[in-house]
N, CA, C and O atoms as CSV, one atom per row, in Angstrom:
chain,resi,resn,atom,element,x,y,z
A,1,MET,N,N,43.744,-9.761,3.030
A,1,MET,CA,C,42.392,-10.197,2.823
A,1,MET,C,C,42.235,-10.090,1.272
A,1,MET,O,O,41.844,-11.017,0.563
A,2,LYS,N,N,42.614,-8.753,0.799
A,2,LYS,CA,C,42.314,-8.245,-0.387
A,2,LYS,C,C,43.141,-9.196,-1.473
A,2,LYS,O,O,42.644,-9.384,-2.583
A,3,ASN,N,N,44.325,-9.745,-1.141
A,3,ASN,CA,C,45.436,-10.366,-1.732
A,3,ASN,C,C,44.598,-11.837,-2.097
A,3,ASN,O,O,44.519,-12.322,-3.226
A,4,ILE,N,N,44.039,-12.371,-0.929
A,4,ILE,CA,C,43.478,-13.754,-1.104
A,4,ILE,C,C,42.294,-13.657,-1.946
A,4,ILE,O,O,41.882,-14.720,-2.410
A,5,ILE,N,N,41.592,-12.455,-2.266
A,5,ILE,CA,C,40.568,-12.509,-2.996
A,5,ILE,C,C,40.887,-12.284,-4.324
A,5,ILE,O,O,40.186,-12.811,-5.188
A,6,TRP,N,N,41.894,-11.539,-4.650
A,6,TRP,CA,C,42.747,-10.988,-5.782
A,6,TRP,C,C,43.262,-12.460,-6.503
A,6,TRP,O,O,43.103,-12.711,-7.697
A,7,LYS,N,N,43.813,-13.234,-5.664
A,7,LYS,CA,C,44.365,-14.802,-5.986
A,7,LYS,C,C,43.186,-15.565,-6.490
A,7,LYS,O,O,43.423,-16.583,-7.140
A,8,CYS,N,N,41.775,-15.164,-6.250
A,8,CYS,CA,C,40.788,-16.136,-6.487
A,8,CYS,C,C,40.076,-15.481,-7.857
A,8,CYS,O,O,38.983,-15.835,-8.300
A,9,ASN,N,N,40.909,-14.483,-8.408
A,9,ASN,CA,C,40.400,-13.955,-9.884
A,9,ASN,C,C,39.613,-12.903,-9.755
A,9,ASN,O,O,39.200,-12.340,-10.769
A,10,TYR,N,N,39.262,-12.444,-8.455
A,10,TYR,CA,C,38.174,-11.479,-8.377
A,10,TYR,C,C,38.952,-10.132,-8.616
A,10,TYR,O,O,40.054,-9.997,-8.082
A,11,ARG,N,N,38.378,-9.045,-9.462
A,11,ARG,CA,C,38.821,-7.972,-9.917
A,11,ARG,C,C,38.390,-6.527,-9.524
A,11,ARG,O,O,39.050,-5.492,-9.618
A,12,ASN,N,N,37.064,-6.717,-9.039
A,12,ASN,CA,C,36.158,-5.621,-8.836
A,12,ASN,C,C,36.153,-5.460,-7.258
A,12,ASN,O,O,35.132,-5.697,-6.612
A,13,ILE,N,N,37.285,-5.066,-6.693
A,13,ILE,CA,C,37.290,-5.150,-5.036
A,13,ILE,C,C,37.575,-3.700,-4.799
A,13,ILE,O,O,38.278,-2.985,-5.513
A,14,LYS,N,N,36.928,-3.349,-3.687
A,14,LYS,CA,C,36.913,-1.951,-2.953
A,14,LYS,C,C,37.229,-2.148,-1.599
A,14,LYS,O,O,36.665,-2.990,-0.900
A,15,SER,N,N,38.073,-1.428,-1.228
A,15,SER,CA,C,38.587,-1.526,0.219
A,15,SER,C,C,38.257,-0.116,1.003
A,15,SER,O,O,38.570,0.996,0.578
A,16,ILE,N,N,37.598,-0.373,2.169
A,16,ILE,CA,C,37.063,0.703,2.955
A,16,ILE,C,C,37.752,0.780,4.337
A,16,ILE,O,O,37.440,-0.049,5.192
A,17,PRO,N,N,38.528,1.581,4.558
A,17,PRO,CA,C,38.959,1.697,5.919
A,17,PRO,C,C,37.975,2.372,6.865
A,17,PRO,O,O,37.306,3.340,6.505
A,18,ILE,N,N,37.899,1.810,8.151
A,18,ILE,CA,C,37.301,2.508,9.086
A,18,ILE,C,C,38.035,3.165,10.149
A,18,ILE,O,O,38.447,2.379,11.001
A,19,LYS,N,N,38.275,4.215,10.311
A,19,LYS,CA,C,39.354,5.006,11.106
A,19,LYS,C,C,38.713,5.123,12.528
A,19,LYS,O,O,38.133,6.150,12.883
A,20,ASP,N,N,38.843,4.045,13.306
A,20,ASP,CA,C,38.191,3.962,14.505
A,20,ASP,C,C,39.088,3.015,15.615
A,20,ASP,O,O,38.565,2.569,16.636
A,21,VAL,N,N,40.394,2.798,15.287
A,21,VAL,CA,C,41.179,2.094,16.275
A,21,VAL,C,C,41.812,3.354,16.990
A,21,VAL,O,O,42.485,4.214,16.423
A,22,GLY,N,N,41.484,3.317,18.326
A,22,GLY,CA,C,42.067,4.467,19.187
A,22,GLY,C,C,42.816,3.546,20.408
A,22,GLY,O,O,43.147,2.361,20.377
A,23,GLN,N,N,42.942,4.462,21.394
A,23,GLN,CA,C,43.619,4.080,22.739
A,23,GLN,C,C,42.870,3.176,23.362
A,23,GLN,O,O,43.392,2.146,23.790
A,24,ASN,N,N,41.399,3.450,23.519
A,24,ASN,CA,C,40.372,2.506,24.130
A,24,ASN,C,C,39.723,1.422,23.128
A,24,ASN,O,O,38.818,0.694,23.535
A,25,SER,N,N,40.163,1.339,21.928
A,25,SER,CA,C,39.231,0.615,21.042
A,25,SER,C,C,39.377,-0.915,21.454
A,25,SER,O,O,40.422,-1.368,21.921
A,26,ASP,N,N,38.407,-1.550,21.268
A,26,ASP,CA,C,38.330,-3.016,21.148
A,26,ASP,C,C,38.847,-3.656,19.747
A,26,ASP,O,O,38.953,-4.873,19.598
A,27,LYS,N,N,39.130,-2.795,18.831
A,27,LYS,CA,C,39.343,-3.223,17.685
A,27,LYS,C,C,40.987,-3.080,17.345
A,27,LYS,O,O,41.695,-2.296,17.978
A,28,TYR,N,N,41.467,-3.874,16.342
A,28,TYR,CA,C,42.891,-3.895,15.991
A,28,TYR,C,C,43.104,-3.380,14.654
A,28,TYR,O,O,42.312,-3.782,13.803
A,29,ALA,N,N,44.090,-2.501,14.261
A,29,ALA,CA,C,44.631,-2.161,12.921
A,29,ALA,C,C,44.457,-3.159,11.920
A,29,ALA,O,O,44.959,-4.264,12.131
A,30,PHE,N,N,43.791,-2.940,10.799
A,30,PHE,CA,C,43.615,-3.848,9.753
A,30,PHE,C,C,42.922,-5.349,10.121
A,30,PHE,O,O,43.129,-6.338,9.418
A,31,GLU,N,N,42.089,-5.370,11.297
A,31,GLU,CA,C,40.977,-6.237,11.437
A,31,GLU,C,C,39.996,-5.957,10.341
A,31,GLU,O,O,39.667,-4.836,9.954
A,32,VAL,N,N,39.541,-7.175,9.857
A,32,VAL,CA,C,38.451,-7.100,8.929
A,32,VAL,C,C,37.073,-7.027,9.680
A,32,VAL,O,O,36.732,-7.768,10.602
A,33,GLU,N,N,36.323,-5.981,9.113
A,33,GLU,CA,C,34.834,-5.652,9.711
A,33,GLU,C,C,33.924,-6.658,8.993
A,33,GLU,O,O,33.277,-7.456,9.671
A,34,THR,N,N,33.846,-6.658,7.707
A,34,THR,CA,C,33.107,-7.027,6.749
A,34,THR,C,C,33.479,-7.420,5.404
A,34,THR,O,O,34.143,-6.561,4.824
A,35,VAL,N,N,33.234,-8.487,4.737
A,35,VAL,CA,C,33.377,-8.834,3.365
A,35,VAL,C,C,32.069,-8.874,2.642
A,35,VAL,O,O,31.282,-9.715,3.077
A,36,VAL,N,N,31.674,-8.165,1.655
A,36,VAL,CA,C,30.437,-8.180,0.994
A,36,VAL,C,C,30.869,-8.677,-0.544
A,36,VAL,O,O,31.716,-8.042,-1.171
A,37,ILE,N,N,30.245,-9.817,-1.082
A,37,ILE,CA,C,30.330,-10.174,-2.410
A,37,ILE,C,C,29.043,-10.162,-2.874
A,37,ILE,O,O,28.106,-10.689,-2.274
A,38,ASN,N,N,28.937,-9.446,-4.163
A,38,ASN,CA,C,27.663,-9.216,-4.778
A,38,ASN,C,C,26.245,-8.898,-3.850
A,38,ASN,O,O,25.123,-9.378,-4.012
A,39,LYS,N,N,26.795,-7.746,-2.646
A,39,LYS,CA,C,25.811,-7.656,-1.899
A,39,LYS,C,C,25.242,-8.309,-0.811
A,39,LYS,O,O,24.233,-8.002,-0.175
A,40,SER,N,N,26.247,-9.546,-0.626
A,40,SER,CA,C,25.858,-10.491,0.301
A,40,SER,C,C,26.959,-10.616,1.345
A,40,SER,O,O,28.149,-10.769,1.069
A,41,GLU,N,N,26.489,-10.543,2.468
A,41,GLU,CA,C,27.562,-10.798,3.739
A,41,GLU,C,C,27.480,-12.244,3.990
A,41,GLU,O,O,28.433,-12.735,4.595
A,42,ASN,N,N,26.318,-13.172,3.563
A,42,ASN,CA,C,26.242,-14.242,4.206
A,42,ASN,C,C,26.802,-15.296,3.081
A,42,ASN,O,O,26.039,-15.614,2.169
A,43,PHE,N,N,27.984,-15.784,3.129
A,43,PHE,CA,C,28.428,-16.911,2.275
A,43,PHE,C,C,29.116,-17.824,3.058
A,43,PHE,O,O,29.451,-17.528,4.205
A,44,GLU,N,N,29.410,-19.108,2.467
A,44,GLU,CA,C,30.027,-20.187,2.969
A,44,GLU,C,C,31.209,-20.424,2.279
A,44,GLU,O,O,31.320,-19.838,1.202
A,45,LYS,N,N,32.281,-21.269,2.705
A,45,LYS,CA,C,33.152,-22.067,1.976
A,45,LYS,C,C,32.534,-22.772,1.043
A,45,LYS,O,O,31.499,-23.408,1.238
A,46,GLY,N,N,33.298,-22.673,-0.298
A,46,GLY,CA,C,32.560,-23.266,-1.526
A,46,GLY,C,C,31.729,-22.733,-2.201
A,46,GLY,O,O,31.287,-23.345,-3.173
A,47,ASP,N,N,31.279,-21.472,-1.902
A,47,ASP,CA,C,30.215,-20.851,-2.508
A,47,ASP,C,C,30.693,-20.262,-3.713
A,47,ASP,O,O,31.824,-19.794,-3.581
A,48,ILE,N,N,30.166,-20.127,-4.904
A,48,ILE,CA,C,30.715,-19.629,-6.273
A,48,ILE,C,C,30.202,-18.334,-6.461
A,48,ILE,O,O,28.999,-18.168,-6.263
A,49,PHE,N,N,30.945,-17.333,-6.829
A,49,PHE,CA,C,30.568,-15.844,-7.336
A,49,PHE,C,C,30.912,-15.800,-8.625
A,49,PHE,O,O,31.653,-16.702,-9.015
A,50,PRO,N,N,30.484,-14.790,-9.573
A,50,PRO,CA,C,31.169,-14.705,-10.809
A,50,PRO,C,C,32.396,-13.924,-10.759
A,50,PRO,O,O,32.522,-13.188,-9.780
A,51,GLU,N,N,33.358,-13.946,-11.661
A,51,GLU,CA,C,34.717,-13.144,-11.440
A,51,GLU,C,C,34.432,-11.827,-11.403
A,51,GLU,O,O,35.068,-11.220,-10.541
A,52,ASN,N,N,33.637,-11.141,-12.096
A,52,ASN,CA,C,33.327,-9.835,-12.155
A,52,ASN,C,C,32.104,-9.268,-10.702
A,52,ASN,O,O,31.479,-8.208,-10.706
A,53,ALA,N,N,32.073,-10.093,-9.852
A,53,ALA,CA,C,31.478,-9.892,-8.738
A,53,ALA,C,C,32.046,-8.703,-7.832
A,53,ALA,O,O,33.236,-8.679,-7.519
A,54,LYS,N,N,31.194,-7.773,-7.446
A,54,LYS,CA,C,31.814,-6.800,-6.654
A,54,LYS,C,C,32.307,-7.180,-5.107
A,54,LYS,O,O,31.529,-7.686,-4.297
A,55,VAL,N,N,33.331,-6.954,-4.880
A,55,VAL,CA,C,33.640,-7.199,-3.671
A,55,VAL,C,C,34.069,-6.057,-2.814
A,55,VAL,O,O,34.915,-5.242,-3.183
A,56,VAL,N,N,33.374,-6.014,-1.486
A,56,VAL,CA,C,33.672,-4.787,-0.869
A,56,VAL,C,C,34.090,-5.244,0.668
A,56,VAL,O,O,33.357,-5.964,1.346
A,57,ILE,N,N,35.313,-4.753,1.112
A,57,ILE,CA,C,35.976,-5.314,2.265
A,57,ILE,C,C,36.033,-3.956,3.138
A,57,ILE,O,O,36.516,-2.948,2.621
A,58,THR,N,N,35.565,-3.931,4.398
A,58,THR,CA,C,35.874,-2.868,5.192
A,58,THR,C,C,36.730,-3.378,6.410
A,58,THR,O,O,36.541,-4.497,6.885
A,59,TYR,N,N,37.664,-2.522,6.885
A,59,TYR,CA,C,38.612,-2.952,8.048
A,59,TYR,C,C,39.028,-1.768,8.788
A,59,TYR,O,O,39.135,-0.667,8.249
A,60,HIS,N,N,39.258,-1.983,9.993
A,60,HIS,CA,C,39.703,-0.933,10.852
A,60,HIS,C,C,41.136,-0.588,10.738
A,60,HIS,O,O,42.000,-1.386,10.375
A,61,VAL,N,N,41.345,0.661,11.071
A,61,VAL,CA,C,42.751,1.441,11.086
A,61,VAL,C,C,42.828,2.396,12.141
A,61,VAL,O,O,41.854,2.774,12.792
A,62,LYS,N,N,44.007,2.781,12.300
A,62,LYS,CA,C,44.206,3.786,13.311
A,62,LYS,C,C,43.287,5.150,13.173
A,62,LYS,O,O,42.982,5.664,12.097
A,63,GLN,N,N,42.952,5.575,14.323
A,63,GLN,CA,C,42.314,7.231,14.010
A,63,GLN,C,C,43.345,7.915,13.692
A,63,GLN,O,O,44.499,7.740,14.083
A,64,GLU,N,N,42.800,8.999,12.714
A,64,GLU,CA,C,43.695,10.143,12.661
A,64,GLU,C,C,43.221,11.525,13.099
A,64,GLU,O,O,42.011,11.735,13.183
A,65,ILE,N,N,44.008,12.370,13.351
A,65,ILE,CA,C,43.796,13.586,13.979
A,65,ILE,C,C,44.363,14.670,12.863
A,65,ILE,O,O,45.456,14.575,12.304
A,66,ASN,N,N,43.561,15.532,12.693
A,66,ASN,CA,C,43.720,16.625,11.485
A,66,ASN,C,C,44.345,17.705,12.385
A,66,ASN,O,O,43.649,18.238,13.249
A,67,PHE,N,N,45.706,18.066,12.203
A,67,PHE,CA,C,46.291,19.084,13.093
A,67,PHE,C,C,45.736,20.292,12.589
A,67,PHE,O,O,45.874,20.626,11.412
A,68,PRO,N,N,45.049,21.030,13.521
A,68,PRO,CA,C,44.389,22.341,12.969
A,68,PRO,C,C,45.147,23.626,13.095
A,68,PRO,O,O,44.699,24.673,12.625
A,69,TYR,N,N,46.400,23.548,13.786
A,69,TYR,CA,C,47.351,24.741,14.184
A,69,TYR,C,C,48.561,24.784,13.384
A,69,TYR,O,O,49.152,23.768,13.019
A,70,ALA,N,N,48.918,25.950,13.118
A,70,ALA,CA,C,50.275,26.282,12.600
A,70,ALA,C,C,51.122,26.294,13.900
A,70,ALA,O,O,50.630,26.526,15.004
A,71,MET,N,N,52.517,26.009,13.672
A,71,MET,CA,C,53.334,26.119,14.722
A,71,MET,C,C,53.409,27.126,15.590
A,71,MET,O,O,53.494,26.950,16.805
A,72,ASP,N,N,53.379,28.394,14.955
A,72,ASP,CA,C,53.431,29.772,15.686
A,72,ASP,C,C,52.138,29.795,16.657
A,72,ASP,O,O,52.253,30.539,17.630
A,73,TYR,N,N,51.358,29.339,16.575
A,73,TYR,CA,C,50.155,29.154,17.754
A,73,TYR,C,C,50.620,28.672,18.802
A,73,TYR,O,O,50.183,29.204,19.823
A,74,PHE,N,N,51.636,27.538,18.999
A,74,PHE,CA,C,51.989,26.869,20.068
A,74,PHE,C,C,53.507,27.597,20.824
A,74,PHE,O,O,53.868,27.495,21.997
A,75,ARG,N,N,54.165,28.310,19.721
A,75,ARG,CA,C,55.488,28.826,20.095
A,75,ARG,C,C,55.532,29.802,21.119
A,75,ARG,O,O,54.930,30.841,20.845
A,76,LYS,N,N,56.050,29.752,22.164
A,76,LYS,CA,C,56.414,30.465,23.409
A,76,LYS,C,C,55.337,30.094,24.628
A,76,LYS,O,O,55.433,30.561,25.763
A,77,GLN,N,N,54.410,29.273,24.241
A,77,GLN,CA,C,53.558,28.734,25.147
A,77,GLN,C,C,54.104,27.840,26.092
A,77,GLN,O,O,55.146,27.291,25.735
A,78,ASN,N,N,53.607,27.519,27.351
A,78,ASN,CA,C,54.244,26.665,28.291
A,78,ASN,C,C,54.216,25.100,27.511
A,78,ASN,O,O,53.337,24.760,26.719
A,79,TYR,N,N,55.224,24.364,27.874
A,79,TYR,CA,C,55.061,23.014,27.327
A,79,TYR,C,C,54.130,22.288,28.047
A,79,TYR,O,O,53.543,21.382,27.456
A,80,ILE,N,N,53.883,22.509,29.202
A,80,ILE,CA,C,52.943,21.677,29.987
A,80,ILE,C,C,51.633,21.799,29.368
A,80,ILE,O,O,50.977,20.818,29.018
A,81,MET,N,N,51.233,23.073,29.225
A,81,MET,CA,C,49.708,23.425,28.580
A,81,MET,C,C,49.650,22.813,27.372
A,81,MET,O,O,48.625,22.223,27.031
A,82,VAL,N,N,50.888,22.888,26.472
A,82,VAL,CA,C,50.578,22.644,25.054
A,82,VAL,C,C,50.694,20.913,25.061
A,82,VAL,O,O,50.426,20.333,24.009
A,83,GLU,N,N,51.055,20.199,26.141
A,83,GLU,CA,C,50.936,18.815,26.026
A,83,GLU,C,C,49.661,18.415,26.420
A,83,GLU,O,O,49.229,17.355,25.967
A,84,LYS,N,N,48.827,19.231,27.364
A,84,LYS,CA,C,47.762,18.713,27.586
A,84,LYS,C,C,46.704,19.048,26.579
A,84,LYS,O,O,45.657,18.416,26.438
A,85,GLN,N,N,47.124,20.247,25.797
A,85,GLN,CA,C,46.290,20.445,24.559
A,85,GLN,C,C,46.233,19.437,23.592
A,85,GLN,O,O,45.136,19.060,23.181
A,86,LEU,N,N,47.453,18.871,23.106
A,86,LEU,CA,C,47.604,17.692,22.349
A,86,LEU,C,C,46.974,16.632,22.801
A,86,LEU,O,O,46.322,16.009,21.963
A,87,GLN,N,N,46.981,16.158,24.127
A,87,GLN,CA,C,46.239,14.854,24.708
A,87,GLN,C,C,44.923,15.277,24.608
A,87,GLN,O,O,44.156,14.388,24.238
A,88,ARG,N,N,44.407,16.398,24.830
A,88,ARG,CA,C,42.940,16.564,24.435
A,88,ARG,C,C,42.393,16.421,23.181
A,88,ARG,O,O,41.238,16.036,23.001
A,89,MET,N,N,43.310,16.766,22.137
A,89,MET,CA,C,43.089,16.613,20.784
A,89,MET,C,C,42.965,15.114,20.234
A,89,MET,O,O,42.505,14.734,19.158
A,90,GLY,N,N,43.571,14.294,21.406
A,90,GLY,CA,C,43.560,12.558,21.121
A,90,GLY,C,C,44.830,12.171,20.743
A,90,GLY,O,O,44.855,11.107,20.124
A,91,PHE,N,N,45.959,12.747,20.938
A,91,PHE,CA,C,47.252,12.143,20.744
A,91,PHE,C,C,47.774,11.665,22.350
A,91,PHE,O,O,47.604,12.263,23.413
A,92,SER,N,N,48.465,10.364,22.081
A,92,SER,CA,C,48.865,9.607,22.968
A,92,SER,C,C,50.359,9.272,23.410
A,92,SER,O,O,50.639,8.783,24.505
A,93,ASN,N,N,51.192,9.566,22.514
A,93,ASN,CA,C,52.647,9.407,22.589
A,93,ASN,C,C,53.346,10.524,22.602
A,93,ASN,O,O,54.165,10.630,21.689
A,94,ILE,N,N,53.258,11.576,23.520
A,94,ILE,CA,C,53.816,12.838,23.584
A,94,ILE,C,C,55.050,12.603,24.796
A,94,ILE,O,O,55.011,12.118,25.927
A,95,SER,N,N,56.080,13.164,24.016
A,95,SER,CA,C,57.404,13.323,25.058
A,95,SER,C,C,57.946,15.046,24.804
A,95,SER,O,O,57.595,15.874,23.964
A,96,GLU,N,N,58.821,15.112,25.800
A,96,GLU,CA,C,59.514,16.391,25.751
A,96,GLU,C,C,60.947,16.500,25.546
A,96,GLU,O,O,61.593,15.535,25.955
A,97,ARG,N,N,61.568,17.409,25.032
A,97,ARG,CA,C,63.046,17.481,24.914
A,97,ARG,C,C,63.196,18.942,25.430
A,97,ARG,O,O,62.527,19.907,25.059
A,98,LYS,N,N,64.317,18.929,26.466
A,98,LYS,CA,C,64.844,20.293,26.717
A,98,LYS,C,C,65.958,20.844,25.966
A,98,LYS,O,O,66.926,20.205,25.554
A,99,ILE,N,N,65.695,22.317,25.800
A,99,ILE,CA,C,66.764,22.987,25.375
A,99,ILE,C,C,67.402,23.859,26.374
A,99,ILE,O,O,66.895,24.934,26.696
A,100,LYS,N,N,68.403,23.459,26.825
A,100,LYS,CA,C,69.073,24.113,28.062
A,100,LYS,C,C,69.835,25.283,27.718
A,100,LYS,O,O,71.039,25.264,27.972
A,101,ASP,N,N,69.328,26.290,27.184
A,101,ASP,CA,C,69.886,27.672,26.708
A,101,ASP,C,C,69.582,29.029,27.448
A,101,ASP,O,O,70.044,30.099,27.052
A,102,LEU,N,N,68.846,28.917,28.449
A,102,LEU,CA,C,68.447,30.135,29.049
A,102,LEU,C,C,69.595,30.581,30.411
A,102,LEU,O,O,70.098,29.877,31.286
A,103,VAL,N,N,69.685,31.665,30.192
A,103,VAL,CA,C,70.424,32.491,31.156
A,103,VAL,C,C,69.801,33.219,32.160
A,103,VAL,O,O,70.219,33.047,33.305
A,104,THR,N,N,68.846,34.034,31.964
A,104,THR,CA,C,67.959,34.960,32.731
A,104,THR,C,C,66.530,34.438,32.729
A,104,THR,O,O,65.848,34.160,33.715
A,105,GLY,N,N,66.132,34.339,31.172
A,105,GLY,CA,C,64.747,33.928,31.162
A,105,GLY,C,C,63.924,35.397,30.909
A,105,GLY,O,O,62.697,35.351,30.995
A,106,TRP,N,N,64.479,36.508,30.642
A,106,TRP,CA,C,63.781,37.508,30.314
A,106,TRP,C,C,63.361,37.549,28.909
A,106,TRP,O,O,62.142,37.654,28.776
A,107,MET,N,N,63.925,37.503,28.013
A,107,MET,CA,C,63.437,37.185,26.805
A,107,MET,C,C,62.636,36.109,26.163
A,107,MET,O,O,61.746,36.209,25.319
A,108,ILE,N,N,63.152,35.032,26.756
A,108,ILE,CA,C,62.435,33.636,26.598
A,108,ILE,C,C,62.028,33.096,27.998
A,108,ILE,O,O,62.873,33.012,28.888
A,109,LYS,N,N,60.889,32.774,28.171
A,109,LYS,CA,C,60.367,32.263,29.462
A,109,LYS,C,C,60.801,30.705,29.713
A,109,LYS,O,O,60.955,29.896,28.798
A,110,ASP,N,N,60.937,30.478,30.814
A,110,ASP,CA,C,61.443,28.964,31.277
A,110,ASP,C,C,60.237,28.084,30.890
A,110,ASP,O,O,59.135,28.366,31.360
A,111,GLY,N,N,60.378,27.073,30.089
A,111,GLY,CA,C,59.206,26.190,29.531
A,111,GLY,C,C,58.584,26.583,28.560
A,111,GLY,O,O,57.484,26.068,28.360
A,112,SER,N,N,58.992,27.440,27.798
A,112,SER,CA,C,58.213,27.957,26.548
A,112,SER,C,C,58.819,27.077,25.293
A,112,SER,O,O,59.988,26.752,25.083
A,113,VAL,N,N,57.785,26.838,24.631
A,113,VAL,CA,C,57.805,25.865,23.375
A,113,VAL,C,C,58.616,26.434,22.250
A,113,VAL,O,O,58.319,27.488,21.688
A,114,GLU,N,N,59.678,25.674,21.936
A,114,GLU,CA,C,60.200,26.189,20.617
A,114,GLU,C,C,59.573,25.693,19.216
A,114,GLU,O,O,59.331,26.311,18.179
A,115,GLU,N,N,59.393,24.274,19.597
A,115,GLU,CA,C,58.989,23.598,18.160
A,115,GLU,C,C,58.152,22.102,18.730
A,115,GLU,O,O,58.173,21.706,19.895
A,116,ILE,N,N,57.493,21.481,17.660
A,116,ILE,CA,C,56.681,20.519,17.956
A,116,ILE,C,C,57.038,19.458,16.997
A,116,ILE,O,O,56.569,19.546,15.862
A,117,PHE,N,N,57.797,18.478,17.295
A,117,PHE,CA,C,58.100,17.308,16.121
A,117,PHE,C,C,57.251,16.292,16.038
A,117,PHE,O,O,56.553,15.967,16.999
A,118,ILE,N,N,57.211,15.630,14.793
A,118,ILE,CA,C,56.418,14.280,14.703
A,118,ILE,C,C,57.509,13.280,14.170
A,118,ILE,O,O,58.258,13.525,13.224
A,119,ILE,N,N,57.495,12.105,14.914
A,119,ILE,CA,C,58.508,10.985,14.128
A,119,ILE,C,C,57.652,10.199,13.167
A,119,ILE,O,O,56.643,9.600,13.539
A,120,ASN,N,N,58.140,10.220,11.753
A,120,ASN,CA,C,57.529,9.228,10.869
A,120,ASN,C,C,58.555,8.786,10.121
A,120,ASN,O,O,59.398,9.428,9.495
A,121,GLY,N,N,58.370,7.366,10.271
A,121,GLY,CA,C,59.477,6.337,9.573
A,121,GLY,C,C,60.783,6.738,10.072
A,121,GLY,O,O,61.724,6.985,9.316
A,122,GLY,N,N,60.857,6.816,11.520
A,122,GLY,CA,C,62.090,7.327,11.752
A,122,GLY,C,C,62.852,8.564,11.722
A,122,GLY,O,O,63.892,8.759,12.351
A,123,LYS,N,N,62.238,9.428,10.914
A,123,LYS,CA,C,62.643,10.801,10.599
A,123,LYS,C,C,61.647,11.613,11.430
A,123,LYS,O,O,60.442,11.405,11.575
A,124,GLU,N,N,62.456,12.639,11.974
A,124,GLU,CA,C,61.823,13.852,12.729
A,124,GLU,C,C,61.649,14.894,11.969
A,124,GLU,O,O,62.639,15.369,11.413
A,125,SER,N,N,60.438,15.446,11.785
A,125,SER,CA,C,59.959,16.726,10.967
A,125,SER,C,C,58.939,17.500,11.985
A,125,SER,O,O,58.176,17.047,12.838
A,126,PRO,N,N,59.217,18.845,11.571
A,126,PRO,CA,C,57.967,19.558,12.161
A,126,PRO,C,C,56.427,19.102,12.145
A,126,PRO,O,O,55.964,18.497,11.178
A,127,ILE,N,N,55.856,19.346,12.990
A,127,ILE,CA,C,54.415,19.152,12.842
A,127,ILE,C,C,53.708,20.146,11.847
A,127,ILE,O,O,54.242,21.255,11.842
A,128,CYS,N,N,52.658,20.009,11.025
A,128,CYS,CA,C,52.284,20.836,10.096
A,128,CYS,C,C,50.713,20.757,10.231
A,128,CYS,O,O,50.032,19.763,10.482
A,129,LYS,N,N,50.289,22.124,9.990
A,129,LYS,CA,C,48.882,22.721,10.136
A,129,LYS,C,C,48.079,21.900,8.938
A,129,LYS,O,O,48.516,21.888,7.787
A,130,ASP,N,N,47.088,21.342,9.253
A,130,ASP,CA,C,46.171,20.568,8.239
A,130,ASP,C,C,46.588,19.384,7.591
A,130,ASP,O,O,46.144,19.029,6.500
A,131,TYR,N,N,47.714,18.564,8.461
A,131,TYR,CA,C,48.145,17.349,8.065
A,131,TYR,C,C,47.512,16.441,9.056
A,131,TYR,O,O,47.306,16.777,10.222
A,132,SER,N,N,47.157,15.080,8.472
A,132,SER,CA,C,46.483,14.266,9.395
A,132,SER,C,C,47.753,13.246,9.992
A,132,SER,O,O,48.585,12.702,9.266
A,133,TYR,N,N,47.698,13.149,11.232
A,133,TYR,CA,C,48.482,12.080,11.916
A,133,TYR,C,C,47.812,11.016,12.695
A,133,TYR,O,O,46.707,11.242,13.189
A,134,GLU,N,N,48.464,9.740,12.860
A,134,GLU,CA,C,47.691,8.778,13.517
A,134,GLU,C,C,47.889,9.296,15.162
A,134,GLU,O,O,48.889,9.839,15.631
A,135,TYR,N,N,46.747,8.985,15.798
A,135,TYR,CA,C,46.610,9.091,17.398
A,135,TYR,C,C,47.776,8.821,17.992
A,135,TYR,O,O,48.153,9.683,18.787
A,136,ASP,N,N,48.568,7.743,17.827
A,136,ASP,CA,C,49.733,7.391,18.450
A,136,ASP,C,C,50.913,7.837,18.064
A,136,ASP,O,O,51.890,7.435,18.696
A,137,ALA,N,N,51.114,8.784,16.924
A,137,ALA,CA,C,52.073,9.056,16.202
A,137,ALA,C,C,53.201,9.628,17.455
A,137,ALA,O,O,52.801,10.359,18.361
A,138,LYS,N,N,54.439,9.241,17.362
A,138,LYS,CA,C,55.614,10.042,18.381
A,138,LYS,C,C,55.566,11.528,18.183
A,138,LYS,O,O,55.841,11.989,17.076
A,139,ILE,N,N,55.238,12.300,19.173
A,139,ILE,CA,C,55.373,13.574,19.164
A,139,ILE,C,C,56.347,14.199,20.264
A,139,ILE,O,O,56.251,13.891,21.452
A,140,ILE,N,N,57.216,15.030,19.814
A,140,ILE,CA,C,58.249,15.589,20.742
A,140,ILE,C,C,58.033,17.098,20.622
A,140,ILE,O,O,57.995,17.680,19.538
A,141,ILE,N,N,57.867,17.811,22.055
A,141,ILE,CA,C,57.695,19.064,22.243
A,141,ILE,C,C,59.101,19.506,22.839
A,141,ILE,O,O,59.511,19.050,23.907
A,142,THR,N,N,59.781,20.389,22.106
A,142,THR,CA,C,61.017,21.123,22.513
A,142,THR,C,C,60.727,22.424,23.231
A,142,THR,O,O,59.930,23.263,22.813
A,143,TYR,N,N,61.366,22.518,24.234
A,143,TYR,CA,C,60.865,23.857,25.212
A,143,TYR,C,C,62.220,24.225,25.535
A,143,TYR,O,O,63.140,23.411,25.452
A,144,HIS,N,N,62.400,25.593,25.951
A,144,HIS,CA,C,63.514,26.101,26.491
A,144,HIS,C,C,63.621,26.075,28.117
A,144,HIS,O,O,62.559,26.078,28.739
A,145,THR,N,N,64.835,26.051,28.826
A,145,THR,CA,C,64.925,25.903,30.125
A,145,THR,C,C,66.310,26.484,30.509
A,145,THR,O,O,67.169,26.785,29.680
A,146,PHE,N,N,66.430,26.602,31.777
A,146,PHE,CA,C,68.031,26.802,32.213
A,146,PHE,C,C,68.860,25.618,32.144
A,146,PHE,O,O,68.536,24.442,32.311
A,147,SER,N,N,70.295,26.268,31.795
A,147,SER,CA,C,71.015,25.099,31.860
A,147,SER,C,C,71.429,24.436,33.003
A,147,SER,O,O,72.142,23.449,32.816
A,148,LYS,N,N,71.129,24.768,34.245
A,148,LYS,CA,C,71.488,24.321,35.454
A,148,LYS,C,C,70.913,22.939,35.649
A,148,LYS,O,O,71.116,22.328,36.699
């Protein structure tokens, strides 16, 4: 939408994202909500506005969740409980990866979380405190279990 308006020689353009697209949303990412030109939402094809007219476009984007914890908060907790907590926070694309390294389970308990990763642009990196992630970002919980 912004490109179309830019091609019409309007240069005073402001884009405002509405971060409300979630699991149960009836909106789509990048769906335009409103276009306001010179404080007017009501215009028709053929209407003429000055080139310096203020254009404001509001559009929908995916919800973001600010991750409030450092990784140490989750380490050694049970992976099932951690997954439930992530779901309560609003994350929807969570999977697990086993680390089959336990022999006795005395030092490290079966099901203990080692790390939480996020897949961003095909690259796996540890999840970080105070970063914002889209609600449907791919999250992987790695946890310890027996090699059997």
